[in-house]
C-alpha positions as CSV (number, residue, x, y, z in Angstrom):
1,Q,-12.8,31.6,-2.1
2,V,-12.7,26.9,-2.6
3,Q,-9.6,24.8,-3.1
4,L,-9.7,21.6,-4.5
5,V,-6.7,18.9,-4.4
6,E,-6.6,16.0,-6.1
7,S,-5.5,12.6,-5.1
8,G,-4.6,9.4,-6.0
9,G,-3.5,9.6,-10.0
10,G,-0.3,6.8,-10.7
11,L,0.9,4.4,-13.4
12,V,-1.1,0.6,-13.5
13,Q,-1.8,-1.5,-16.1
14,P,-4.4,-2.3,-18.5
15,G,-7.2,-4.4,-15.9
16,E,-6.0,-2.8,-12.4
17,S,-8.2,0.0,-10.2
18,L,-7.2,3.6,-8.9
19,K,-9.0,5.2,-7.0
20,L,-9.1,9.2,-7.1
21,S,-9.6,11.5,-4.0
22,C,-10.5,15.4,-3.9
23,V,-10.4,17.5,-1.1
24,A,-12.1,20.9,-0.5
25,S,-11.0,23.6,1.9
26,R,-14.1,23.9,2.9
27,S,-17.4,21.7,4.0
28,I,-18.9,20.8,0.6
29,F,-22.5,20.6,2.6
30,S,-23.6,23.9,0.6
31,F,-21.8,22.3,-2.9
32,G,-23.8,21.5,-5.6
33,V,-23.0,19.3,-8.1
34,M,-19.2,18.2,-8.1
35,G,-17.7,15.7,-10.2
36,W,-14.7,14.6,-12.9
37,Y,-12.9,16.1,-16.0
38,R,-10.1,14.8,-18.1
39,Q,-8.0,15.7,-20.4
40,A,-6.0,13.7,-22.3
41,P,-3.0,14.9,-24.0
42,G,-4.0,16.3,-27.5
43,K,-8.0,16.3,-27.1
44,Q,-9.9,18.3,-25.7
45,R,-11.3,18.2,-21.7
46,E,-14.2,15.7,-21.7
47,F,-16.8,15.0,-18.7
48,V,-16.6,11.7,-16.4
49,A,-18.8,11.8,-13.4
50,G,-21.0,13.8,-11.4
51,I,-22.8,13.8,-7.7
52,N,-25.2,16.3,-6.2
53,S,-26.0,17.2,-3.2
54,S,-28.3,14.4,-2.8
55,G,-26.1,11.9,-4.0
56,G,-27.3,11.3,-7.7
57,T,-24.7,10.3,-9.9
58,N,-24.3,11.2,-13.6
59,Y,-21.1,9.4,-16.3
60,A,-19.9,9.6,-19.4
61,D,-20.8,6.1,-21.7
62,S,-17.5,5.4,-21.4
63,V,-17.1,4.9,-17.9
64,K,-20.7,3.5,-17.0
65,G,-19.6,0.4,-15.5
66,R,-16.4,0.7,-14.7
67,F,-16.5,4.2,-13.2
68,T,-18.0,5.3,-9.7
69,I,-18.1,8.5,-8.1
70,S,-19.1,9.0,-4.7
71,R,-19.5,11.9,-1.8
72,D,-18.6,12.3,1.9
73,N,-19.8,15.9,3.2
74,A,-17.9,14.6,6.5
75,K,-15.0,14.7,4.8
76,N,-15.0,17.7,2.5
77,T,-13.6,14.7,-0.5
78,V,-16.0,13.7,-4.0
79,S,-13.8,10.9,-4.6
80,L,-13.8,8.1,-7.6
81,Q,-12.7,4.7,-7.9
82,M,-12.1,3.7,-11.1
83,N,-11.9,0.0,-12.0
84,S,-11.3,-2.1,-15.2
85,L,-9.0,0.9,-16.6
86,K,-8.1,0.8,-20.7
87,P,-5.1,3.3,-21.5
88,E,-7.4,5.3,-22.9
89,D,-8.8,5.9,-19.7
90,S,-4.6,7.9,-18.7
91,A,-5.3,11.8,-19.0
92,D,-5.2,14.4,-16.3
93,Y,-8.2,14.3,-13.9
94,F,-9.7,17.4,-12.5
95,C,-12.4,17.7,-10.3
96,Y,-14.8,20.6,-9.9
97,A,-17.4,21.6,-8.1
98,Y,-19.7,24.3,-7.9
99,Y,-20.3,26.7,-5.2
100,D,-21.0,30.7,-4.8
101,K,-20.6,31.4,-8.2
102,V,-21.9,30.7,-11.8
103,A,-18.9,29.2,-13.1
104,P,-17.0,25.8,-11.4
105,Y,-14.2,25.9,-8.9
106,W,-11.2,23.5,-10.5
107,G,-8.9,21.5,-8.5
108,Q,-4.9,21.4,-9.9
109,G,-5.7,17.7,-11.4
110,T,-4.2,14.6,-11.0
111,R,-2.0,12.1,-13.6
112,V,-3.5,8.8,-14.8
113,T,-1.4,6.7,-16.4
114,V,-2.4,3.4,-17.8
115,S,0.0,0.9,-19.8
116,S,1.4,-2.2,-20.1
């Protein structure tokens, strides 16, 4: 069993930055892809960014050039640096990780609100 705990959400103004972190309850050295999804009120959950065990990354078109995902195996952490935030980035952000089963593990989410 794996627990994922997100942190770093909050309220920021448009154009500002936030860094989200997701800490796993065990070593992520053997984990597969990890990353982030988000879900805005009344909308479906959507992919944001992912990173594989080799450091290869993938981003949603809507965040390319603004968000950067990283992975620190020593700290059992995957992070999402979000720059130039827009109101449409407001959502609950969920960390996910593939490890020992077909379905990913999910965190409980952290809320990001971008508003002036």
